[in-house]
C-alpha positions as a printed NumPy array, in Angstrom:
array([[ 12.48 ,   5.661,   2.313],
       [  8.746,   6.632,   2.139],
       [  8.423,  10.348,   1.267],
       [  5.839,  13.108,   1.5  ],
       [  4.379,  14.261,  -1.84 ],
       [  1.715,  16.893,  -2.531],
       [ -0.93 ,  15.793,  -4.856],
       [ -4.095,  17.838,  -5.426],
       [ -3.233,  20.097,  -2.525],
       [ -2.842,  17.433,   0.066],
       [  0.354,  15.828,   1.19 ],
       [  0.53 ,  11.926,   0.982],
       [  2.871,   9.186,   1.872],
       [  4.375,   7.62 ,  -1.193],
       [  6.921,   5.1  ,  -2.074],
       [ 10.471,   6.124,  -3.045],
       [ 11.617,   2.969,  -4.581],
       [  9.85 ,  -0.225,  -5.79 ],
       [  8.62 ,  -3.152,  -3.862],
       [  8.683,  -6.797,  -5.151],
       [ 10.942,  -8.99 ,  -7.267],
       [ 13.726,  -7.055,  -9.015],
       [ 12.953,  -3.876,  -7.019],
       [ 15.015,  -2.035,  -4.41 ],
       [ 12.744,  -3.157,  -1.643],
       [ 13.731,  -0.336,   0.669],
       [ 12.716,  -1.228,   4.204],
       [ 10.5  ,   1.845,   4.651],
       [  8.766,   1.188,   1.326],
       [  8.049,  -2.448,   2.147],
       [  6.915,  -1.518,   5.631],
       [  4.355,   0.919,   4.08 ],
       [  3.117,  -1.543,   1.567],
       [  2.811,  -4.363,   4.322],
       [  0.81 ,  -1.811,   6.502],
       [ -1.519,  -1.052,   3.527],
       [ -1.953,  -4.734,   2.557],
       [ -2.939,  -5.524,   6.172],
       [ -5.583,  -2.8  ,   6.27 ],
       [ -7.028,  -4.097,   2.936],
       [ -6.545,  -7.992,   3.244],
       [ -7.912,  -8.04 ,   6.784],
       [-10.945,  -5.762,   6.168],
       [-14.262,  -7.527,   6.655],
       [-15.399,  -6.372,   3.138],
       [-12.587,  -8.365,   1.495],
       [-13.209, -11.962,   2.337],
       [-12.763, -12.956,  -1.339],
       [ -9.313, -11.194,  -1.409],
       [ -8.34 , -12.917,   1.781],
       [ -9.186, -16.31 ,   0.111],
       [ -7.083, -15.371,  -2.857],
       [ -4.173, -14.96 ,  -0.459],
       [ -4.202, -18.499,   0.916],
       [ -2.096, -19.934,   2.408],
       [ -0.778, -16.553,   3.314],
       [ -4.04 , -14.937,   4.233],
       [ -3.155, -13.954,   7.819],
       [ -2.062, -10.542,   8.87 ],
       [  1.474,  -9.719,   7.686],
       [  4.294,  -9.006,  10.089],
       [  5.131,  -5.443,   9.195],
       [  8.896,  -5.798,   9.324],
       [  9.994,  -4.155,   6.045],
       [ 11.256,  -7.463,   4.653],
       [  9.788,  -8.714,   1.245],
       [  9.206, -12.418,   1.859],
       [  6.806, -14.985,   0.354],
       [  3.736, -13.82 ,   2.453],
       [  4.086, -10.187,   1.283],
       [  4.743, -11.296,  -2.39 ],
       [  1.7  , -13.627,  -2.271],
       [ -0.467, -10.771,  -0.858],
       [  0.753,  -8.101,  -3.433],
       [ -0.011, -10.735,  -6.286],
       [ -3.444, -11.671,  -4.908],
       [ -4.331,  -7.849,  -4.543],
       [ -3.332,  -7.338,  -8.142],
       [ -5.418, -10.343,  -9.205],
       [ -8.378,  -8.84 ,  -7.121],
       [ -8.007,  -5.371,  -8.744],
       [ -7.674,  -7.012, -12.202],
       [-11.381,  -8.148, -11.849],
       [-12.44 ,  -4.549, -12.485],
       [ -9.357,  -3.05 , -14.214],
       [ -8.004,  -5.193, -16.94 ],
       [ -4.84 ,  -3.097, -17.46 ],
       [ -3.184,  -4.191, -14.127],
       [ -0.524,  -6.923, -14.321],
       [ -0.242,  -9.41 , -11.484],
       [  3.529,  -9.334, -11.406],
       [  3.95 ,  -8.788,  -7.636],
       [  5.557,  -5.323,  -7.92 ],
       [  4.388,  -2.117,  -6.457],
       [  6.398,   0.82 ,  -7.828],
       [  6.45 ,   4.52 ,  -6.837],
       [  3.718,   6.65 ,  -8.223],
       [  4.411,   8.692, -11.355],
       [  6.289,   6.337, -13.455],
       [  6.221,   6.812, -17.284],
       [  3.18 ,   5.732, -19.239],
       [  4.805,   2.379, -20.295],
       [  4.979,   1.365, -16.76 ],
       [  1.514,   2.462, -15.721],
       [  0.463,  -0.944, -14.398],
       [  2.852,  -0.72 , -11.508],
       [  1.869,   2.959, -10.802],
       [ -1.579,   1.866, -10.781],
       [ -0.869,  -0.959,  -8.173],
       [  0.315,   1.746,  -5.678],
       [ -2.717,   3.971,  -6.458],
       [ -5.053,   1.084,  -6.096],
       [ -3.672,   0.198,  -2.816],
       [ -4.361,   3.639,  -1.558],
       [ -7.856,   3.81 ,  -3.256],
       [ -8.807,   0.498,  -1.547],
       [ -7.359,   1.63 ,   1.904],
       [ -9.487,   4.746,   1.675],
       [-12.485,   2.54 ,   0.767],
       [-12.149,  -0.032,   3.663],
       [-10.822,   2.296,   6.406],
       [-13.151,   4.526,   8.52 ],
       [-10.573,   7.233,   8.524],
       [ -8.911,   9.328,   5.757],
       [ -5.59 ,   8.238,   4.393],
       [ -3.888,  11.015,   6.461],
       [ -5.552,   9.806,   9.609],
       [ -3.963,   6.411,   9.368],
       [ -1.057,   7.585,  11.353],
       [ -3.317,   7.518,  14.299],
       [ -4.129,   3.782,  13.881],
       [ -2.715,   1.77 ,  16.702],
       [ -0.847,  -0.554,  14.082],
       [  0.669,   2.333,  12.032],
       [  4.421,   1.291,  11.871],
       [  6.473,   3.107,  14.45 ],
       [  9.346,   3.508,  11.984],
       [  7.124,   5.562,   9.719],
       [  5.41 ,   7.488,  12.521],
       [  7.455,  10.701,  12.323],
       [  6.906,  11.199,   8.682],
       [  3.272,  10.135,   9.008],
       [  2.659,  12.746,  11.651],
       [  4.325,  15.223,   9.294],
       [  1.718,  14.259,   6.684],
       [ -1.156,  14.404,   9.341],
       [ -0.273,  17.642,  10.769],
       [ -0.026,  19.296,   7.316],
       [ -3.529,  18.116,   6.372],
       [ -5.57 ,  18.781,   9.476],
       [ -8.849,  18.982,   7.431],
       [ -8.036,  15.685,   5.943],
       [ -7.994,  13.693,   9.179]])
């Protein structure tokens, strides 16, 4: 289940469990990662990343199921980030933020997803709940984040 976490005085949606091979793949966590990947991979500024996702470069179906297309896009995103951050491992896993230091690569993948979405989207992270493609199953918790951060919209 995606949860609300306060970081730096602002509430954020974060993963509860990991996404990818050998992870719990909770439906809400996978749904959130798929939504974030769609925002990133489909952004006009990310043509090179979209090429790295081939043959799975189309918009993901945000269904909460970790299939080959989602796995491909996670790994491609990690390889994309690795071009400017050598510490990340392209293992196809996105774990919850705040793991121990020995697992910082997975923590950074989630952090990198968030940072990239903030870079490519015209709204703030909290404002994503108002996007027409925001997953309905996460809408209630998303609105709770949005309503708690009115100045961050």
